[in-house]
C-alpha positions as CSV (number, residue, x, y, z in Angstrom):
1,X,30.9,89.6,-140.0
2,X,28.6,87.4,-137.8
3,X,27.8,88.5,-134.2
4,X,26.8,85.9,-131.6
5,X,25.4,86.7,-128.1
6,X,26.4,84.2,-125.5
7,X,23.3,82.3,-124.3
8,X,23.8,83.2,-120.7
9,X,24.1,86.9,-121.6
10,X,21.0,86.7,-123.7
11,X,19.0,85.0,-120.9
12,X,20.0,87.4,-118.2
13,X,19.8,90.6,-120.2
14,X,16.1,91.3,-119.2
15,X,17.1,91.2,-115.5
16,X,18.7,94.7,-116.0
17,X,15.7,96.2,-117.7
18,X,13.0,95.3,-120.2
19,X,14.8,97.3,-122.9
20,X,18.2,95.7,-122.5
21,X,17.6,92.8,-125.0
22,X,16.7,95.3,-127.7
23,X,19.7,97.4,-126.8
24,X,21.9,94.3,-127.0
25,X,20.4,93.5,-130.5
26,X,21.0,97.0,-131.7
27,X,24.6,96.9,-130.5
28,X,25.1,93.6,-132.4
29,X,24.0,95.4,-135.6
30,X,26.5,98.2,-134.9
31,X,29.3,95.7,-134.3
32,X,28.6,94.2,-137.8
33,X,29.5,97.5,-139.3
34,X,32.2,98.5,-136.8
35,X,33.7,95.5,-135.1
36,X,36.5,97.5,-133.6
37,X,34.4,100.0,-131.8
38,X,35.2,98.7,-128.3
39,X,38.1,99.6,-126.1
40,X,40.7,97.0,-125.2
41,X,40.3,95.4,-121.8
42,X,43.0,93.7,-119.6
43,X,42.2,90.3,-121.4
44,X,43.8,89.8,-124.8
45,X,41.2,90.0,-127.5
46,X,38.4,91.2,-125.2
47,X,36.9,94.6,-126.0
48,X,34.4,96.6,-124.0
49,X,31.9,99.0,-125.5
50,X,29.6,101.3,-123.5
51,X,25.9,101.6,-124.4
52,X,24.0,104.8,-123.5
53,X,20.8,103.6,-121.9
54,X,19.0,106.9,-122.6
55,X,18.8,105.7,-126.2
56,X,16.4,102.9,-125.2
57,X,13.3,102.6,-123.0
58,X,13.9,100.9,-119.6
59,X,17.6,100.4,-120.1
60,X,20.5,101.5,-117.8
61,X,23.9,102.4,-119.2
62,X,25.6,99.2,-120.1
63,X,29.2,97.8,-120.3
64,X,29.3,95.1,-122.9
65,X,32.4,92.8,-123.5
66,X,33.0,90.9,-126.6
67,X,35.6,88.8,-128.4
68,X,36.5,89.6,-131.9
69,X,37.7,87.0,-134.4
70,X,38.3,87.3,-138.2
71,X,34.7,86.4,-139.2
72,X,32.9,86.3,-135.8
73,X,32.1,88.5,-132.8
74,X,31.0,86.9,-129.6
75,X,29.4,89.0,-126.9
76,X,30.6,87.5,-123.6
77,X,29.5,89.7,-120.7
78,X,27.0,92.4,-119.8
79,X,26.6,94.6,-116.8
80,X,25.1,98.0,-115.8
81,X,27.7,100.7,-115.9
82,X,27.9,103.6,-113.4
83,X,28.4,106.1,-116.3
84,X,28.7,105.9,-120.0
85,X,32.4,106.8,-119.7
86,X,34.6,105.4,-116.9
87,X,36.3,108.0,-114.7
88,X,39.8,109.0,-115.9
89,X,41.6,107.3,-113.0
90,X,39.6,104.1,-113.6
91,X,40.4,104.1,-117.3
92,X,44.1,104.7,-116.6
93,X,44.1,101.8,-114.0
94,X,42.5,99.4,-116.4
95,X,45.0,100.2,-119.2
96,X,47.9,99.9,-116.8
97,X,46.6,96.5,-115.6
98,X,46.4,95.4,-119.3
99,X,50.0,96.4,-120.0
100,X,51.2,94.8,-116.8
101,X,49.4,91.5,-117.6
102,X,51.0,91.6,-121.1
103,X,54.4,91.8,-119.6
104,X,53.9,88.8,-117.3
105,X,52.8,86.2,-119.9
106,X,53.5,85.0,-123.3
107,X,50.6,86.5,-125.4
108,X,50.0,83.3,-127.3
109,X,49.8,81.2,-124.1
110,X,47.6,83.9,-122.5
111,X,45.2,83.9,-125.5
112,X,45.1,80.0,-125.4
113,X,44.2,80.1,-121.7
114,X,41.3,82.5,-122.4
115,X,40.0,80.3,-125.2
116,X,40.3,77.1,-123.1
117,X,38.3,78.6,-120.2
118,X,35.6,79.9,-122.6
119,X,35.2,76.7,-124.3
120,X,35.1,74.6,-121.1
121,X,32.6,76.9,-119.4
122,X,30.4,77.1,-122.5
123,X,30.3,73.3,-122.5
124,X,29.1,73.4,-118.9
125,X,26.5,76.1,-119.4
126,X,25.3,74.6,-122.7
127,X,24.6,71.3,-121.0
128,X,22.9,73.1,-118.0
129,X,20.6,75.1,-120.4
130,X,19.5,71.9,-122.2
131,X,19.2,69.6,-119.3
132,X,19.1,71.5,-115.9
133,X,17.3,74.8,-116.5
134,X,17.0,75.5,-112.7
135,X,20.7,75.3,-112.3
136,X,21.3,77.3,-115.5
137,X,19.0,80.1,-114.3
138,X,21.1,80.5,-111.1
139,X,24.2,81.4,-112.9
140,X,25.2,85.1,-112.7
141,X,26.1,87.2,-115.7
142,X,29.8,88.0,-116.2
143,X,31.6,90.8,-114.4
144,X,33.0,93.7,-116.4
145,X,36.7,94.4,-116.6
146,X,36.4,97.3,-114.2
147,X,34.8,95.0,-111.5
148,X,37.6,92.5,-111.9
149,X,40.2,95.2,-111.8
150,X,38.6,96.7,-108.6
151,X,38.7,93.2,-107.0
152,X,42.4,92.8,-107.9
153,X,43.1,96.1,-106.2
154,X,41.1,94.9,-103.1
155,X,43.0,91.7,-102.9
156,X,46.3,93.4,-103.7
157,X,47.5,90.3,-105.6
158,X,47.6,89.5,-109.3
159,X,44.5,87.7,-110.6
160,X,45.6,85.0,-113.2
161,X,44.3,85.5,-116.7
162,X,42.3,82.3,-116.7
163,X,40.4,83.4,-113.6
164,X,39.8,86.8,-115.1
165,X,38.4,85.1,-118.2
166,X,36.0,82.9,-116.1
167,X,34.7,85.8,-114.1
168,X,34.0,87.8,-117.3
169,X,31.8,84.9,-118.4
170,X,30.1,84.4,-115.0
171,X,30.5,86.1,-111.7
172,X,29.0,83.4,-109.5
173,X,26.6,80.5,-109.2
174,X,23.6,80.6,-106.9
175,X,23.0,76.8,-106.7
176,X,26.2,75.0,-107.1
177,X,26.7,73.2,-110.5
178,X,30.3,72.0,-110.1
179,X,31.2,68.5,-108.9
180,X,30.1,68.0,-105.3
181,X,27.5,70.7,-106.0
182,X,30.2,73.2,-105.2
183,X,29.6,76.8,-106.4
184,X,31.6,79.5,-108.1
185,X,31.9,82.3,-105.5
186,X,30.5,85.8,-106.3
187,X,33.2,88.5,-106.4
188,X,32.0,90.1,-103.2
189,X,32.2,86.8,-101.4
190,X,35.7,86.3,-102.8
191,X,36.8,89.6,-101.3
192,X,35.2,89.0,-98.0
193,X,36.6,85.5,-97.6
194,X,40.0,86.6,-98.7
195,X,40.1,89.3,-96.1
196,X,39.0,87.0,-93.3
197,X,41.6,84.4,-94.2
198,X,44.4,87.0,-94.4
199,X,43.3,88.3,-91.0
200,X,43.5,84.8,-89.6
201,X,47.0,84.4,-91.0
202,X,48.1,87.7,-89.5
203,X,47.0,86.4,-86.1
204,X,48.9,83.1,-86.7
205,X,52.0,85.1,-87.7
206,X,52.1,86.7,-84.3
207,X,52.4,83.2,-82.7
208,X,54.6,82.0,-85.6
209,X,57.3,84.6,-84.5
210,X,57.7,82.5,-81.3
211,X,57.4,79.1,-82.9
212,X,60.2,76.9,-84.4
213,X,60.2,77.0,-88.2
214,X,58.7,73.4,-88.4
215,X,55.9,74.4,-86.1
216,X,54.7,77.5,-87.8
217,X,51.2,77.4,-89.2
218,X,50.0,78.7,-92.5
219,X,46.2,79.0,-92.9
220,X,46.3,81.3,-96.0
221,X,48.8,82.8,-98.4
222,X,48.5,86.2,-100.2
223,X,48.6,84.4,-103.6
224,X,45.7,82.1,-102.8
225,X,42.5,83.4,-104.4
226,X,39.2,81.7,-103.3
227,X,37.2,80.6,-106.4
228,X,34.8,77.8,-105.4
229,X,33.1,77.2,-102.1
230,X,31.2,74.2,-100.8
231,X,27.9,75.9,-101.5
232,X,26.5,79.3,-102.4
233,X,26.2,80.2,-98.7
234,X,28.7,77.7,-97.3
235,X,32.4,78.6,-97.1
236,X,33.5,75.9,-94.7
237,X,35.5,74.4,-97.6
238,X,36.3,75.1,-101.2
239,X,39.0,75.6,-103.8
240,X,41.5,78.4,-104.2
241,X,43.7,79.3,-107.2
242,X,47.3,79.8,-106.3
243,X,48.3,82.8,-108.4
244,X,52.0,81.8,-108.0
245,X,51.7,78.3,-109.4
246,X,48.5,78.3,-111.4
247,X,47.2,75.2,-109.6
248,X,44.1,74.8,-107.5
249,X,44.2,74.0,-103.8
250,X,41.6,73.0,-101.3
251,X,40.9,74.8,-98.1
252,X,38.8,73.5,-95.2
253,X,37.8,75.0,-91.9
254,X,38.2,71.5,-90.4
255,X,41.5,70.7,-92.1
256,X,39.9,67.5,-93.5
257,X,40.9,68.0,-97.1
258,X,43.7,70.5,-97.4
259,X,46.4,71.2,-99.9
260,X,47.3,71.5,-103.6
261,X,45.2,69.8,-106.2
262,X,46.6,68.4,-109.5
263,X,44.2,70.6,-111.5
264,X,44.6,74.0,-113.1
265,X,41.4,76.0,-113.5
266,X,41.2,74.9,-117.1
267,X,41.6,71.2,-116.4
268,X,39.1,71.3,-113.5
269,X,36.4,72.9,-115.8
270,X,37.2,70.7,-118.6
271,X,36.7,67.6,-116.4
272,X,33.5,69.0,-115.1
273,X,32.2,69.4,-118.7
274,X,33.4,65.9,-119.6
275,X,31.6,64.4,-116.6
276,X,28.4,66.0,-117.7
277,X,28.7,65.1,-121.4
278,X,30.0,61.5,-120.7
279,X,28.7,60.5,-117.3
280,X,29.8,56.9,-117.6
281,X,33.4,58.1,-117.6
282,X,33.0,60.3,-114.5
283,X,35.3,59.4,-111.7
284,X,35.3,62.1,-109.0
285,X,31.5,62.3,-108.8
286,X,28.4,61.3,-110.7
287,X,26.0,63.8,-112.1
288,X,22.3,63.4,-111.9
289,X,19.0,65.4,-111.8
290,X,16.4,66.3,-109.4
291,X,13.7,67.8,-111.5
292,X,15.3,70.7,-113.4
293,X,18.4,70.9,-111.1
294,X,21.8,69.3,-111.5
295,X,22.6,67.3,-108.3
296,X,25.9,65.4,-108.0
297,X,25.6,62.0,-106.3
298,X,28.1,62.9,-103.5
299,X,25.6,65.5,-102.1
300,X,22.3,63.4,-102.4
301,X,20.7,63.3,-99.0
302,X,17.9,61.0,-97.8
303,X,15.2,63.6,-98.6
304,X,16.2,63.7,-102.3
305,X,17.4,60.1,-102.7
306,X,14.1,58.9,-104.2
307,X,14.0,61.8,-106.7
308,X,17.6,61.7,-107.8
309,X,18.0,60.4,-111.4
310,X,21.5,59.5,-112.7
311,X,22.3,60.8,-116.1
312,X,22.1,58.3,-118.9
313,X,25.4,57.1,-120.2
């Protein structure tokens, strides 16, 4: 049994404590002997194992998520844990979410979506690591199942499995590595923006009750989950994932680019990876570099124009 540690997990491990890389290596050795030691999470095939930080110097308690295949284990996410064992109610909630998710979707299709997200995102992060180290360093480590489940409870709407898979690989982007230099939103920003948007819709609904049907205004729907924003600190526009359709849509505070996109989360990430790996074929935007940072042509300003280098075809 081979055990691989996702490069992003490996690179961010030391941020949680100097002893975390060693603890991760020790866990990898244990998984060789006992690949089924983790607990099932709400994502098919993803197992979570808890690491007792007291066993290592300068290491907090950890929650580590991995995918098990017949001859390979891939460690996909890492985060500090509040305790070595989740509270009973939290464990019950996670198991219930897992059962509920299994009832909603064809298991084969769900597993395929998880694999497609993982493959597309690893193409993006692999390119960033080799070509744009500053952008790569700004990526956040993945969120654990409990964090994703807590966010789902906060939103009170189902998080599609492909978005769960992405957040367990990375929980945000501090620079903006997607076309247009848009950024994956951190989970706390997702929750805050969703609450503000639903509050705005509630205010509109008061007026909608007095409007003719054709004049009613929808600024946000409960099934819209914000995923991508214009920038790490700029939520004037971005993309949401409609949990009811599986398609992305664009929001804008200025209503200048609003509505459903033709992309799913999978096709959006796959196209981003394609544009990085084959820039000559890029259509929506053109990738380039400013030093060690990925900068897409649509966001190049006069101050960086002279330093921007398009990627070689």
